[in-house]
C-alpha positions in Angstrom: 41.6 21.9 -47.2 37.6 23.3 -45.9 36.2 19.8 -46.6 39.0 17.7 -44.6 39.2 20.0 -41.6 34.6 19.8 -41.7 35.2 15.9 -42.0 37.8 15.4 -39.0 35.0 17.3 -36.4 32.4 16.2 -38.2 33.8 12.3 -37.1 35.1 13.7 -33.9 31.6 15.2 -32.9 30.1 11.7 -33.9 32.2 10.1 -31.4 31.3 12.2 -29.1 27.8 11.6 -29.4 28.2 8.3 -29.3 30.1 8.3 -26.3 27.6 10.5 -24.4 24.6 8.2 -25.4 26.8 4.8 -24.2 27.4 6.6 -20.8 23.8 8.0 -20.2 22.7 4.3 -21.4 24.3 2.6 -18.6 23.9 5.6 -16.0 19.9 5.0 -16.7 20.3 1.1 -16.2 21.9 1.3 -12.8 18.9 3.6 -11.5 16.5 1.2 -12.5 17.8 -2.1 -10.8 17.7 -0.1 -7.5 14.3 0.3 -8.3 12.9 -3.0 -9.3 14.2 -4.4 -6.1 12.6 -1.4 -3.9 9.0 -2.4 -5.8 9.6 -6.0 -4.8 9.2 -5.4 -0.9 5.5 -3.9 -2.3 3.2 -6.2 -0.3 0.0 -7.0 -2.6 -3.5 -6.4 -0.7 -7.1 -5.8 -1.7 -9.4 -3.5 0.7 -12.5 -5.6 1.9 -15.8 -3.4 1.8 -19.3 -3.1 3.6 -18.0 -4.4 7.6 -18.8 -2.7 10.6 -16.1 -3.3 14.0 -18.4 -5.2 16.6 -17.0 -3.8 19.8 -15.4 -0.7 20.9 -11.3 -0.4 21.0 -10.5 2.2 23.6 -7.1 2.7 21.9 -5.5 1.8 18.2 -5.1 -1.2 17.3 -4.3 -3.7 14.7 -5.5 -7.2 14.4 -4.5 -10.0 12.4 -7.6 -12.1 11.8 -6.7 -15.7 10.3 -10.5 -17.3 10.2 -13.9 -16.6 9.7 -15.3 -17.6 13.2 -12.2 -14.5 14.1 -14.3 -11.9 11.6 -17.9 -12.7 12.9 -16.8 -11.7 16.4 -14.8 -8.6 15.0 -17.1 -7.3 12.3 -20.6 -7.6 11.4 -21.5 -7.8 7.3 -22.8 -4.3 6.4 -24.7 -5.1 2.9 -26.5 -2.6 1.0 -28.8 -2.9 -2.3 -26.8 -2.3 -5.6 -23.5 -2.6 -7.2 -20.7 -3.1 -4.4 -23.1 -4.1 -1.7 -22.3 -6.7 -0.7 -19.5 -7.4 1.4 -16.6 -8.2 0.6 -15.9 -12.3 0.3 -12.7 -13.4 1.7 -11.5 -17.2 1.5 -9.3 -18.0 4.5 -7.8 -21.2 2.9 -5.4 -18.2 0.8 -5.6 -15.3 3.0 -6.2 -13.7 5.8 -6.5 -9.9 7.4 -6.0 -6.9 8.7 -7.5 -4.6 10.5 -6.2 -1.4 11.8 -9.5 -0.1 14.3 -9.0 3.5 15.6 -11.4 4.0 18.8 -14.9 6.0 19.1 -15.3 9.4 18.1 -16.9 12.5 16.7 -14.9 14.4 14.4 -15.4 13.0 10.6 -12.2 10.8 10.0 -10.9 9.6 6.6 -8.8 6.0 7.7 -6.8 4.6 4.5 -4.2 2.4 3.8 -1.4 3.4 1.6 1.0 0.6 1.6 2.0 -3.2 2.7 5.7 -3.7 2.5 7.5 -6.3 3.7 10.4 -5.9 5.1 13.4 -9.0 6.9 11.4 -9.6 9.6 8.1 -7.1 9.4 5.1 -5.8 7.7 4.8 -2.2 7.6 1.3 -1.3 7.1 1.6 2.7 6.0 -1.6 4.2 6.1 -3.9 8.0 6.0 -5.5 9.5 8.9 -7.5 13.5 8.0 -9.6 14.3 11.1 -12.1 16.8 10.5 -14.8 18.9 12.4 -17.1 17.0 15.1 -20.3 15.6 13.9 -23.4 15.5 16.0 -22.6 11.5 15.7 -19.8 8.9 16.7 -18.4 6.7 14.2 -15.7 4.1 14.3 -12.5 4.2 11.6 -11.7 1.2 10.7 -10.1 -0.9 7.4 -9.8 -4.3 6.5 -7.4 -5.8 3.8 -7.1 -8.5 2.7 -3.4 -10.6 2.7 -1.7 -13.0 0.6 -1.2 -16.1 3.3 2.8 -16.8 3.0 2.5 -13.5 5.0 0.3 -14.6 8.0 3.7 -15.2 10.5 5.3 -12.0 9.8 4.6 -9.0 12.6 2.7 -6.0 11.4 4.0 -2.3 12.5 1.9 0.6 11.6 3.4 4.0 9.8 1.0 7.3 9.2 1.1 8.2 5.9 0.7 11.9 5.0 -0.7 12.4 1.5 
C-alpha cells in the first residue's frame, strides 16, 4: 500500500513539474519577442574621429552632412601620428554624417553619442553630456556619427541621456 501511494504522488509531482516548465517556457518566449521588436529600431552608426569644428555656433545644433564639400566647410581634419591618428573617412555615396555641436565653453565637457533610434517619422539621437570645472582655455564640444544613407530623409530629434 505504501508503494501505491508513493507512485501516485510521484506521478502527480512529475505532471506538475512538467506543467510548470511548459508555462515558464511559454512566458519566456513572449518576453523575447518584445525585445526583438525594440532592438530592430536601433540604427547602427560609427563615430567619426579626428576632426575639429570650423566656425562658432552660439547654440546647440544638429547638422546633417550629406557631401564631402559640406564636411570640408564645417570641419577640418585633426590628424596625429600613431595608431588611430587618421581622420575617419566617410563614403558619402553610401553614408551621411550627423554632427551635434555645442557652443564654445571653458568648462571641461564630455559629449558622446549613446544611441540612434528609428521612430515612425524621425530619428532620435540620444547623447551624454557632462560638464565639469572651468578651464583656462575654450573648446567647442561636438561629435560626428556616420549613418547609412537610407536614413538621410528622416528628421533628427535630440534626447539628452543620463549615465
